[in-house]
C-alpha positions as CSV (number, residue, x, y, z in Angstrom):
1,M,-56.3,15.1,38.5
2,K,-57.1,16.1,42.1
3,I,-54.3,17.3,44.4
4,S,-55.0,14.5,46.8
5,Q,-54.5,11.9,44.0
6,I,-51.2,13.5,43.1
7,I,-50.0,13.4,46.7
8,L,-51.0,9.8,47.0
9,I,-49.1,8.9,43.8
10,I,-46.0,10.7,45.1
11,I,-46.2,8.8,48.5
12,L,-46.6,5.4,46.8
13,S,-43.7,6.1,44.4
14,S,-41.5,7.0,47.4
15,V,-42.5,3.8,49.2
16,L,-41.7,1.7,46.1
17,L,-38.3,3.4,45.6
18,T,-37.2,2.6,49.2
19,M,-38.4,-1.0,49.2
20,E,-35.7,-3.7,49.1
21,L,-36.7,-6.5,46.7
22,D,-35.2,-9.9,46.7
23,Y,-35.5,-12.8,44.2
24,S,-34.3,-16.3,43.6
25,L,-34.3,-18.6,40.5
26,V,-37.0,-21.2,40.7
27,G,-36.6,-22.7,37.2
28,S,-35.0,-22.2,33.8
29,G,-35.0,-23.7,30.3
30,F,-38.5,-22.6,29.3
31,K,-39.6,-21.5,25.9
32,K,-41.9,-18.4,25.8
33,P,-43.2,-18.8,29.4
34,V,-46.3,-16.7,29.9
35,F,-47.5,-17.6,33.4
36,V,-46.5,-19.3,36.6
37,T,-48.9,-20.6,39.3
38,G,-48.9,-22.7,42.4
39,H,-50.6,-25.9,43.6
40,P,-53.7,-25.4,45.7
41,S,-52.4,-27.6,48.5
42,N,-48.7,-28.2,47.9
43,P,-46.5,-25.0,48.4
44,N,-43.5,-26.8,47.0
45,Q,-45.1,-27.3,43.6
46,L,-45.2,-24.7,40.8
47,F,-46.4,-24.8,37.2
48,V,-45.0,-22.8,34.3
49,V,-47.2,-22.3,31.2
50,E,-45.5,-22.1,27.8
51,Q,-47.3,-20.3,25.0
52,R,-46.8,-23.2,22.6
53,G,-49.1,-25.5,24.7
54,L,-46.9,-27.0,27.4
55,V,-47.2,-26.8,31.2
56,W,-44.2,-27.8,33.2
57,G,-44.1,-28.7,36.9
58,I,-41.4,-27.5,39.2
59,S,-41.0,-29.7,42.3
60,N,-38.9,-28.5,45.2
61,G,-37.1,-26.1,42.9
62,K,-36.4,-28.5,40.1
63,K,-38.1,-28.6,36.6
64,N,-39.7,-31.9,36.0
65,Q,-38.3,-34.0,33.1
66,T,-41.6,-34.5,31.4
67,P,-44.4,-31.9,31.0
68,F,-47.4,-31.9,33.3
69,L,-49.6,-31.1,30.3
70,D,-49.0,-31.2,26.5
71,I,-51.8,-29.9,24.3
72,R,-49.6,-28.6,21.5
73,K,-51.7,-30.3,18.8
74,R,-54.7,-28.3,19.9
75,V,-53.0,-24.9,20.3
76,H,-52.2,-22.4,17.7
77,S,-48.4,-22.1,17.5
78,P,-47.2,-18.5,17.2
79,I,-45.6,-18.0,13.8
80,F,-44.3,-14.5,14.0
81,P,-42.9,-12.3,16.9
82,G,-46.1,-10.3,17.4
83,D,-48.4,-13.3,17.3
84,E,-49.9,-13.4,20.8
85,R,-52.0,-16.6,20.3
86,G,-51.3,-19.9,22.0
87,L,-51.9,-21.3,25.5
88,L,-52.5,-18.2,27.6
89,G,-54.2,-19.3,30.8
90,F,-54.1,-22.2,33.2
91,S,-55.6,-22.8,36.6
92,L,-55.9,-25.9,38.8
93,S,-59.2,-26.6,40.4
94,P,-59.3,-25.8,44.1
95,K,-60.3,-29.5,44.5
96,F,-57.5,-30.7,42.2
97,D,-56.4,-33.4,44.8
98,Q,-59.9,-34.9,44.5
99,N,-60.9,-34.3,40.9
100,N,-57.7,-34.0,38.8
101,L,-59.2,-31.1,36.9
102,V,-57.5,-28.1,35.4
103,Y,-58.9,-25.2,33.4
104,L,-57.4,-23.9,30.2
105,N,-57.6,-20.7,28.1
106,Y,-56.0,-21.0,24.7
107,I,-56.4,-20.1,21.0
108,N,-56.9,-23.1,18.8
109,N,-55.9,-23.7,15.2
110,N,-59.1,-22.1,14.0
111,N,-58.3,-18.8,15.7
112,E,-60.9,-19.4,18.4
113,T,-60.6,-18.8,22.1
114,I,-61.3,-22.1,24.0
115,I,-62.1,-22.1,27.7
116,S,-62.1,-25.7,28.8
117,R,-62.1,-28.2,31.7
118,Y,-59.4,-30.8,31.3
119,N,-59.0,-34.1,33.3
120,I,-55.3,-34.8,33.7
121,N,-55.8,-38.5,34.5
122,K,-58.3,-39.3,31.8
123,K,-56.8,-36.9,29.2
124,F,-60.4,-35.7,28.5
125,E,-61.3,-32.1,27.6
126,E,-64.7,-30.5,27.9
127,V,-65.1,-27.2,26.1
128,L,-67.0,-24.7,28.2
129,I,-66.8,-21.5,26.1
130,Q,-65.7,-21.0,22.5
131,F,-65.7,-18.0,20.3
132,E,-63.7,-16.7,17.3
133,Q,-60.9,-14.1,17.6
134,P,-60.9,-11.4,14.9
135,Y,-57.1,-10.8,15.1
136,S,-53.9,-12.4,16.3
137,N,-53.4,-10.2,19.3
138,H,-55.1,-8.8,22.4
139,N,-56.5,-12.2,23.4
140,G,-56.2,-11.8,27.2
141,G,-55.8,-15.2,28.8
142,M,-55.4,-14.8,32.6
143,M,-57.7,-17.1,34.6
144,T,-57.8,-17.9,38.3
145,F,-60.2,-19.0,41.0
146,G,-61.3,-16.3,43.4
147,P,-61.9,-16.8,47.2
148,D,-65.5,-17.4,46.2
149,N,-64.4,-20.5,44.2
150,Y,-65.7,-19.0,41.0
151,L,-63.5,-19.0,37.9
152,Y,-62.5,-15.6,36.7
153,I,-61.4,-15.3,33.0
154,A,-59.8,-12.2,31.4
155,V,-60.6,-11.7,27.7
156,G,-58.8,-9.1,25.6
157,D,-60.6,-6.7,23.2
158,G,-60.0,-8.8,20.2
159,G,-57.0,-7.1,18.8
160,S,-55.6,-4.9,16.0
161,A,-55.0,-1.5,17.7
162,G,-57.3,0.8,19.5
163,D,-60.2,-1.7,19.5
164,P,-61.5,-0.7,16.0
165,H,-64.7,-2.6,16.4
166,N,-65.4,-1.1,19.9
167,N,-65.7,-4.7,21.2
168,A,-64.8,-3.8,24.8
169,Q,-67.8,-1.5,25.2
170,N,-70.2,-4.1,23.8
171,L,-71.9,-6.3,26.4
172,N,-73.1,-8.7,23.7
173,N,-69.7,-10.2,23.3
174,F,-67.0,-11.5,25.7
175,F,-64.3,-9.1,24.4
176,G,-62.7,-6.6,26.8
177,S,-64.2,-8.3,29.8
178,I,-63.6,-10.3,32.9
179,L,-66.0,-13.3,33.0
180,R,-67.1,-15.1,36.2
181,I,-68.6,-18.5,36.1
182,D,-69.3,-21.4,38.5
183,V,-67.6,-24.6,37.4
184,D,-68.2,-26.5,40.5
185,I,-70.7,-28.8,38.7
186,E,-70.3,-32.1,36.9
187,K,-70.8,-30.8,33.4
188,G,-70.7,-27.3,31.8
189,Y,-71.0,-24.3,34.1
190,S,-73.6,-22.1,35.7
191,I,-73.9,-18.3,36.1
192,P,-73.5,-16.9,39.7
193,E,-76.7,-15.1,40.6
194,T,-74.6,-12.1,41.8
195,N,-73.0,-11.4,38.4
196,P,-74.0,-7.8,37.6
197,F,-75.6,-8.5,34.2
198,V,-77.8,-11.5,35.2
199,N,-81.3,-10.8,33.8
200,V,-80.1,-7.7,32.0
201,S,-81.3,-7.5,28.4
202,D,-78.6,-7.1,25.7
203,A,-75.8,-8.3,28.0
204,L,-74.1,-11.6,28.5
205,P,-74.6,-12.9,32.0
206,E,-71.1,-14.4,32.2
207,I,-69.6,-10.8,32.2
208,W,-68.3,-9.7,35.7
209,A,-66.6,-6.5,34.7
């Protein structure tokens, strides 16, 4: 490590130690919450994702009495403490007020990762990406829309320990990658032309990093 890097780490550490952090309770009573996110146009609305397949709304600091989304029948329910499967990612469309669409990242009952588009009003799901998981951990799950309005999806290396199949270094699968897709179309998705592996042989064009 270079001396300049060490100095930078020391400076950053000092800044963090002198920062005063504040926090406030925005909701409680959740079971294995894995993620919290906001509404694209309503700053008073939050959503809490539970691993078992529920999404709860928090409006003006109060947990809603009924879930915003319930897909427990589609989602693998964790059966032991180290089981990392379940509903792992959730993001509202930037145009949610117009299209009522959300995007989901979960492990189903067949141990497959499902990336899907879900219409809240019509209760209709369209699967966009689907692939099998080799183990019960390291599934990733984070997903969010970037400032470019593309959907970014984090996929884990597939599990076990130490990536025994070297999945994360293989551009022929989604494991150990961040994907970037364009979902601003009526059906399916398209590949942004600026993705780094577009037109590269032996690589999946969805991979961003």
